[in-house]
C-alpha positions as a Python dict, from the first residue, in 0.01 Angstrom:
ca = {
    (1, 'M'): (0, 0, 0),
    (2, 'S'): (175, -334, 19),
    (3, 'E'): (379, -451, 317),
    (4, 'K'): (667, -466, 84),
    (5, 'N'): (649, -121, 4),
    (6, 'I'): (689, 8, 359),
    (7, 'R'): (965, -214, 449),
    (8, 'I'): (1313, -69, 461),
    (9, 'T'): (1564, -199, 211),
    (10, 'E'): (1922, -336, 292),
    (11, 'A'): (2041, -19, 105),
    (12, 'E'): (1866, 216, 306),
    (13, 'E'): (1961, 46, 611),
    (14, 'E'): (2329, 91, 522),
    (15, 'K'): (2282, 456, 442),
    (16, 'R'): (2138, 505, 798),
    (17, 'R'): (2426, 325, 961),
    (18, 'D'): (2671, 556, 762),
    (19, 'R'): (2465, 854, 889),
    (20, 'R'): (2490, 752, 1230),
    (21, 'K'): (2848, 666, 1203),
    (22, 'T'): (2907, 1034, 1097),
    (23, 'G'): (2722, 1188, 1405),
    (24, 'G'): (2343, 1121, 1379),
    (25, 'R'): (2132, 1339, 1572),
    (26, 'P'): (2213, 1396, 1930),
    (27, 'W'): (1980, 1510, 2199),
    (28, 'T'): (2161, 1826, 2258),
    (29, 'D'): (2034, 1922, 1889),
    (30, 'C'): (1683, 1829, 1965),
    (31, 'E'): (1560, 2210, 2063),
    (32, 'K'): (1709, 2374, 1797),
    (33, 'T'): (1628, 2146, 1497),
    (34, 'G'): (1293, 2088, 1644),
    (35, 'N'): (1190, 2462, 1676),
    (36, 'A'): (1322, 2517, 1327),
    (37, 'A'): (1147, 2223, 1167),
    (38, 'A'): (794, 2333, 1324),
    (39, 'A'): (835, 2709, 1273),
    (40, 'S'): (939, 2728, 922),
    (41, 'G'): (676, 2819, 671),
    (42, 'L'): (617, 2740, 307),
    (43, 'N'): (501, 3006, 58),
    (44, 'H'): (563, 2863, -292),
    (45, 'D'): (386, 2897, -636),
    (46, 'E'): (202, 2618, -761),
    (47, 'E'): (484, 2508, -984),
    (48, 'T'): (767, 2516, -720),
    (49, 'R'): (529, 2310, -484),
    (50, 'T'): (454, 2044, -746),
    (51, 'H'): (804, 2006, -798),
    (52, 'M'): (885, 1989, -423),
    (53, 'V'): (604, 1708, -391),
    (54, 'E'): (757, 1499, -671),
    (55, 'E'): (1117, 1537, -478),
    (56, 'F'): (945, 1430, -148),
    (57, 'R'): (810, 1125, -330),
    (58, 'K'): (1174, 1007, -403),
    (59, 'A'): (1297, 1115, -58),
    (60, 'V'): (1025, 932, 127),
    (61, 'M'): (1097, 635, -84),
    (62, 'D'): (1441, 632, -58),
    (63, 'G'): (1441, 656, 321),
    (64, 'K'): (1591, 1038, 315),
    (65, 'L'): (1332, 1138, 629),
    (66, 'V'): (1449, 1208, 959),
    (67, 'P'): (1291, 1286, 1270),
    (68, 'Y'): (1378, 1624, 1452),
    (69, 'Y'): (1265, 1655, 1820),
    (70, 'Q'): (1076, 1916, 2005),
    (71, 'P'): (1167, 1859, 2389),
    (72, 'V'): (874, 1864, 2664),
    (73, 'Y'): (990, 1974, 2993),
    (74, 'R'): (857, 1925, 3335),
    (75, 'T'): (734, 2249, 3502),
    (76, 'L'): (862, 2221, 3850),
    (77, 'T'): (1199, 2125, 3773),
    (78, 'K'): (1257, 2220, 3403),
    (79, 'D'): (1413, 1928, 3330),
    (80, 'A'): (1349, 1783, 2981),
    (81, 'C'): (1104, 1465, 3034),
    (82, 'A'): (1029, 1361, 2668),
    (83, 'A'): (1046, 1487, 2302),
    (84, 'E'): (812, 1497, 2016),
    (85, 'A'): (926, 1367, 1670),
    (86, 'L'): (855, 1606, 1392),
    (87, 'P'): (920, 1458, 1022),
    (88, 'G'): (1237, 1616, 867),
    (89, 'W'): (1362, 1603, 531),
    (90, 'A'): (1732, 1527, 561),
    (91, 'E'): (1870, 1632, 204),
    (92, 'A'): (1653, 1924, 139),
    (93, 'E'): (1822, 2258, 50),
    (94, 'N'): (1631, 2435, 308),
    (95, 'I'): (1448, 2317, 630),
    (96, 'V'): (1112, 2199, 503),
    (97, 'D'): (786, 2263, 733),
    (98, 'A'): (662, 1943, 870),
    (99, 'G'): (315, 2021, 770),
    (100, 'F'): (423, 2000, 417),
    (101, 'I'): (571, 1700, 465),
    (102, 'I'): (259, 1537, 612),
    (103, 'S'): (53, 1716, 353),
    (104, 'A'): (264, 1580, 55),
    (105, 'A'): (258, 1240, 212),
    (106, 'R'): (-144, 1204, 224),
    (107, 'E'): (-151, 1381, -137),
    (108, 'L'): (90, 1081, -277),
    (109, 'R'): (-78, 812, -43),
    (110, 'L'): (249, 761, 114),
    (111, 'V'): (155, 802, 478),
    (112, 'K'): (193, 484, 579),
    (113, 'R'): (545, 466, 431),
    (114, 'L'): (637, 790, 613),
    (115, 'E'): (529, 676, 941),
    (116, 'Y'): (731, 323, 905),
    (117, 'V'): (1051, 542, 801),
    (118, 'M'): (989, 774, 1091),
    (119, 'L'): (919, 487, 1356),
    (120, 'R'): (1245, 309, 1258),
    (121, 'E'): (1453, 637, 1289),
    (122, 'I'): (1279, 695, 1622),
    (123, 'C'): (1361, 360, 1753),
    (124, 'Q'): (1720, 374, 1635),
    (125, 'D'): (1763, 730, 1812),
    (126, 'I'): (1646, 566, 2114),
    (127, 'R'): (1853, 271, 2106),
    (128, 'N'): (2163, 506, 2030),
    (129, 'M'): (2063, 698, 2342),
    (130, 'I'): (2060, 402, 2593),
    (131, 'E'): (2375, 217, 2418),
    (132, 'N'): (2566, 539, 2423),
    (133, 'G'): (2480, 625, 2792),
    (134, 'T'): (2345, 954, 2695),
    (135, 'F'): (2026, 1127, 2856),
    (136, 'A'): (1728, 891, 2732),
    (137, 'V'): (1381, 1021, 2737),
    (138, 'P'): (1072, 856, 2601),
    (139, 'L'): (1001, 973, 2220),
    (140, 'A'): (665, 1086, 2102),
    (141, 'F'): (552, 929, 1756),
    (142, 'H'): (230, 1041, 1568),
    (143, 'M'): (13, 773, 1411),
    (144, 'T'): (-276, 860, 1192),
    (145, 'L'): (-479, 554, 1238),
    (146, 'R'): (-705, 631, 975),
    (147, 'N'): (-737, 282, 801),
    (148, 'P'): (-501, -28, 780),
    (149, 'E'): (-432, 48, 432),
    (150, 'D'): (-309, 380, 457),
    (151, 'S'): (-155, 362, 828),
    (152, 'L'): (58, 186, 1027),
    (153, 'S'): (-105, -80, 1277),
    (154, 'A'): (-44, -175, 1631),
    (155, 'R'): (138, -493, 1501),
    (156, 'D'): (370, -315, 1265),
    (157, 'V'): (484, -70, 1596),
    (158, 'L'): (530, -371, 1780),
    (159, 'D'): (740, -554, 1532),
    (160, 'V'): (966, -247, 1469),
    (161, 'L'): (1029, -197, 1869),
    (162, 'K'): (1121, -582, 1861),
    (163, 'D'): (1328, -539, 1565),
    (164, 'E'): (1532, -255, 1709),
    (165, 'M'): (1532, -389, 2046),
    (166, 'V'): (1358, -70, 2207),
    (167, 'P'): (1188, -83, 2544),
    (168, 'R'): (828, -21, 2513),
    (169, 'D'): (803, 244, 2764),
    (170, 'M'): (1054, 463, 2560),
    (171, 'L'): (798, 535, 2289),
    (172, 'R'): (479, 717, 2323),
    (173, 'I'): (208, 706, 2050),
    (174, 'E'): (19, 1029, 1988),
    (175, 'V'): (-306, 1026, 1809),
    (176, 'G'): (-515, 1299, 1657),
    (177, 'E'): (-900, 1316, 1792),
    (178, 'A'): (-999, 1316, 1428),
    (179, 'A'): (-884, 974, 1392),
    (180, 'L'): (-1139, 864, 1651),
    (181, 'S'): (-1452, 1044, 1508),
    (182, 'G'): (-1674, 882, 1267),
    (183, 'S'): (-1587, 522, 1156),
    (184, 'G'): (-1287, 520, 1402),
    (185, 'K'): (-1365, 154, 1536),
    (186, 'W'): (-1042, 16, 1382),
    (187, 'A'): (-833, 307, 1546),
    (188, 'L'): (-1004, 252, 1869),
    (189, 'K'): (-906, -132, 1859),
    (190, 'E'): (-551, -36, 1769),
    (191, 'I'): (-506, 195, 2054),
    (192, 'S'): (-635, -79, 2289),
    (193, 'R'): (-387, -326, 2132),
    (194, 'L'): (-101, -57, 2197),
    (195, 'R'): (-199, 28, 2555),
    (196, 'K'): (-225, -349, 2640),
    (197, 'A'): (132, -425, 2522),
    (198, 'G'): (249, -143, 2745),
    (199, 'I'): (302, 168, 2507),
    (200, 'K'): (139, 486, 2622),
    (201, 'V'): (-104, 671, 2405),
    (202, 'W'): (-169, 1032, 2408),
    (203, 'L'): (-462, 1209, 2274),
    (204, 'K'): (-348, 1544, 2035),
    (205, 'D'): (-577, 1813, 1906),
    (206, 'L'): (-864, 1769, 2139),
    (207, 'G'): (-1163, 1984, 2031),
    (208, 'L'): (-1117, 1992, 1643),
    (209, 'S'): (-1376, 1734, 1575),
    (210, 'S'): (-1734, 1732, 1652),
    (211, 'S'): (-1707, 1439, 1907),
    (212, 'T'): (-1501, 1573, 2183),
    (213, 'F'): (-1702, 1465, 2452),
    (214, 'D'): (-1764, 1117, 2309),
    (215, 'V'): (-1389, 1082, 2294),
    (216, 'L'): (-1330, 1187, 2658),
    (217, 'M'): (-1612, 956, 2792),
    (218, 'G'): (-1560, 675, 2578),
    (219, 'L'): (-1191, 608, 2526),
    (220, 'D'): (-888, 509, 2762),
    (221, 'F'): (-578, 678, 2699),
    (222, 'D'): (-269, 800, 2877),
    (223, 'G'): (-236, 1151, 2830),
    (224, 'L'): (-391, 1473, 2646),
    (225, 'V'): (-170, 1711, 2425),
    (226, 'I'): (-320, 2047, 2388),
    (227, 'D'): (-156, 2278, 2132),
    (228, 'L'): (-190, 2637, 2217),
    (229, 'R'): (-89, 2737, 1863),
    (230, 'K'): (-443, 2640, 1772),
    (231, 'V'): (-592, 2918, 2011),
    (232, 'R'): (-614, 3221, 1805),
    (233, 'R'): (-620, 3446, 2086),
    (234, 'M'): (-500, 3382, 2425),
    (235, 'T'): (-768, 3571, 2625),
    (236, 'N'): (-890, 3536, 2976),
    (237, 'R'): (-1172, 3314, 2847),
    (238, 'A'): (-933, 3094, 2645),
    (239, 'R'): (-742, 3034, 2973),
    (240, 'V'): (-1050, 2958, 3186),
    (241, 'V'): (-1148, 2701, 2901),
    (242, 'I'): (-813, 2551, 2904),
    (243, 'R'): (-798, 2544, 3301),
    (244, 'A'): (-1131, 2326, 3305),
    (245, 'I'): (-980, 2088, 3050),
    (246, 'I'): (-653, 2047, 3261),
    (247, 'G'): (-891, 2013, 3577),
    (248, 'V'): (-1108, 1742, 3398),
    (249, 'S'): (-824, 1558, 3285),
    (250, 'K'): (-658, 1539, 3631),
    (251, 'N'): (-968, 1408, 3753),
    (252, 'L'): (-987, 1133, 3527),
    (253, 'G'): (-615, 1051, 3607),
    (254, 'I'): (-489, 1178, 3271),
    (255, 'Q'): (-147, 1377, 3235),
    (256, 'V'): (-154, 1680, 3025),
    (257, 'I'): (127, 1833, 2801),
    (258, 'L'): (78, 2211, 2668),
    (259, 'E'): (258, 2271, 2324),
    (260, 'G'): (324, 2615, 2192),
    (261, 'V'): (407, 2776, 2536),
    (262, 'T'): (549, 3111, 2399),
    (263, 'D'): (690, 3322, 2718),
    (264, 'E'): (760, 3301, 3080),
    (265, 'E'): (418, 3461, 3150),
    (266, 'Q'): (231, 3175, 2992),
    (267, 'F'): (470, 2923, 3158),
    (268, 'A'): (418, 3053, 3500),
    (269, 'Y'): (45, 3076, 3453),
    (270, 'F'): (-3, 2726, 3333),
    (271, 'S'): (237, 2565, 3575),
    (272, 'G'): (41, 2734, 3857),
    (273, 'I'): (-274, 2597, 3756),
    (274, 'G'): (-127, 2238, 3759),
    (275, 'C'): (3, 2162, 3420),
    (276, 'E'): (312, 1923, 3457),
    (277, 'M'): (476, 1932, 3129),
    (278, 'M'): (529, 2192, 2840),
}
């Protein structure tokens, strides 16, 4: 995709300014919108899905996608300390699952465009929080880092941060382990560039590729995201494995976030074994 195709037009920028004048997405709405965007499901027939994919193409090209936020809390104080951005479809009739948006973007080869639109929105939300004096926390942005043709680069991220006048420590990048396996040399270079520029990079979906130990031993990153929703059964054995991963991470000086904690019992257990953020 050409650079021209991912850039936001002046007309799209005007729509964004108008939306923010009418309220935008305040931090207090992050929890309910984020949970809804993450939890909703899609069970449509093929005809309906084809129609939705085509509508999605128009939405992403017209800049109608917005981030919703899933908050991250410190286990000791239960205060919000960050939030993960999930892609949302602003003008869809119903809440659309973030997984569908990502799947449709891949199918249409619009991942780079989606990442760019999301990053601009996230940076504008950060800037608004700072300018309005509201409670500002770092926001996490997922990058695919598959290849330079289909993914944003470190240079793209730094350019947007500069354009939006957003401090680099207010943005956190999350990268899936799958991007680092196989021929992931380009991804590794981009991660290094981001970290050298002062942007924290966190590893997500540990264990979903065949090169987990290579990734842990060969890559410097700032944090690890473990999604409990990918654990089919939370057995005692599963807890032991997760506890071991948290222990190894702490020994390496890496912070850990647990996503998908569902009840107070899980919260108490994982905070008790040293997980600091959920």
